[in-house]
C-alpha positions in Angstrom: 0.0 0.0 0.0 1.2 3.5 -0.7 1.2 6.2 1.9 -1.5 8.9 1.5 -0.3 12.4 0.8 -3.1 15.0 0.3 -0.8 17.4 -1.5 -0.4 15.0 -4.4 -3.1 13.6 -6.7 -2.3 10.2 -8.3 -4.8 9.7 -11.1 -3.8 6.1 -11.7 -4.4 5.0 -8.1 -7.7 6.9 -7.8 -9.2 5.1 -10.8 -9.4 8.2 -12.9 -6.9 7.3 -15.5 -8.8 8.6 -18.5 -10.6 11.4 -16.8 -10.8 15.0 -18.0 -8.2 16.3 -15.6 -5.6 13.7 -16.4 -2.2 15.3 -16.6 -3.4 18.7 -15.4 -1.5 20.5 -12.7 -2.8 20.4 -9.1 -3.6 24.1 -9.2 -5.9 23.5 -12.3 -7.7 20.6 -10.6 -8.2 22.5 -7.3 -9.4 25.6 -9.1 -12.0 23.5 -11.0 -13.0 21.8 -7.7 -13.5 25.1 -5.9 -15.4 26.7 -8.7 -18.7 25.2 -7.4 -21.4 23.3 -9.1 -22.6 24.3 -12.6 -25.7 26.5 -13.0 -28.9 24.5 -12.8 -29.7 24.6 -16.5 -26.2 25.0 -17.9 -26.1 21.5 -19.4 -29.7 21.5 -20.5 -30.2 24.8 -22.4 -27.7 24.3 -25.2 -28.7 20.7 -26.1 -32.4 21.8 -26.0 -31.9 24.5 -28.6 -29.7 22.3 -30.7 -32.4 19.6 -30.7 -35.0 22.2 -31.4 -33.1 23.5 -34.4 -32.6 19.9 -35.7 -36.2 19.2 -35.2 -37.4 22.3 -37.0 -35.1 21.8 -40.0 -36.0 18.1 -40.4 -39.7 18.9 -40.1 -39.4 21.6 -42.8 -37.5 19.2 -45.1 -40.0 16.4 -44.5 -42.9 18.7 -45.1 -41.3 20.1 -48.3 -40.5 16.6 -49.6 -44.0 15.2 -49.0 -45.6 18.3 -50.4 -43.4 17.9 -53.6 -44.3 14.3 -53.9 -48.0 15.1 -53.5 -47.7 17.9 -56.0 -46.0 15.7 -58.6 -48.6 12.9 -58.1 -51.5 15.2 -58.3 -50.1 16.7 -61.5 -49.8 13.3 -63.1 -53.2 12.0 -62.0 -55.2 15.1 -63.1 -57.9 14.4 -65.7 
């Protein structure tokens, strides 16, 4: 067993080998830890608006495609 030293962070022993802070200095890690939790909706607002934009664009393309198919079929089946 290794002795514990709270002034050093050993990422390999903590099980965080591939974590975001891997290789960063202790000052960077402590600054991020002391920054506090993120805002309540910080991780929800951007994905929501990206999803909304994707939904609106795909809905407009689907509507246009189906309208075009209907317009072409109606033109060919007209008496």
